[in-house]
C-alpha positions, 0 to 999 in steps of 0.5 A: 544493454540486454535485448530483452531490456533494450525491449522493455524501454522501447515499450516503456518509451511508448507509454510514456509517450503517449503513443500507448494511453492506459486500455490500449491494445498494443499492435500484433507481435510482428508489427510491433516488432518491427516497428521498434526494431527487435525481435520477436522473442525479446519482445515477447520476453518484455511483454512478460516481464511487463505483464508481472508488475502490471504494466502490461495485461495479456488476454489469450485470444484477445491480444496485448492492453495497456492496463488502467496503470492505476497506482494501486494495479502498479504498486502490487508489486510492491506488495510483492517483493515487501512480502521476502523481507526478512525479520530483522528489517521490520524496524526499517519497514515499522519507520517508513510507516511513521513517516507516511502514515501520520501525513496521510493521517494528517491530511484526511483530518480535513477530508474524511466525511462525517459518514466515514467517521461514523463508520470508524467508531462503528468500528471500534464499537463493536470490536468492544474493550477486549478483543483477541489479539487477532481481532485487534489487529486486523481490525488496526489493518481497517482502521488505518487503511480506511484513514488513509484512503479518505486522505485522498491520495491513492498512491500513499494509499498504496504505498501504506498498504504494501507496506503494513504487511510486514509489520502485522507479526510484529503487531500479533507478537506485541499483543500477545506479550506486552500486558496493555499492548490492546488497551494502548491501542484502542485508546490510541485509535480513539484518540485519533477519532476524536483528532480527526472528528475535530478536524485537528491534523496535528493531533490526528498526525501526533497521535497516528505518529504515537500509535505507530512509535509505540509498536517501533519503541516495543520491538527495539527493546524486544529484540 
């Protein structure tokens, strides 16, 4: 095992075991290197690597801390990696969304508040019947993010937030080239919202599936 990998594993073990907790400050570099049996160079490289994936937070002049380890923070690394997707993998991202997003929408049916539902409805009303494609796609992202946040599962929310980026261009392309794409999207949003107001998890899940599958089917036919 490379010395940097070994250093990463040893710091990871300290965090997983509870020796270091979220928000804790790491011992001084010389002390930690001695405690773990590492060179200061390998420890420094490990700290740099773990800070890139938001496990550690290096504060100049203050020290190095364990981050909050909040799922949304940790999964930012996923968003970074996802940004390097190739166009030919968009269908794979849509397939993953089709698995996860309906589940989150179904979960939201019993948890979303009336105030949240009113806010989602007001968002659709503000958009109107003839939005531009860019406005529709931006609203679509916010609409689904609001619903997924209402599921109460922060990990699921962060995962879907990271996966939504690669499909944005496909949705804009669809809006520009498919004649009824805008009206269909607006209709599907309304049906999802109606199902959520009825607290009908199965209907909410089904409409979310239809909503994502329609983009997926159009893209398969267009490629």
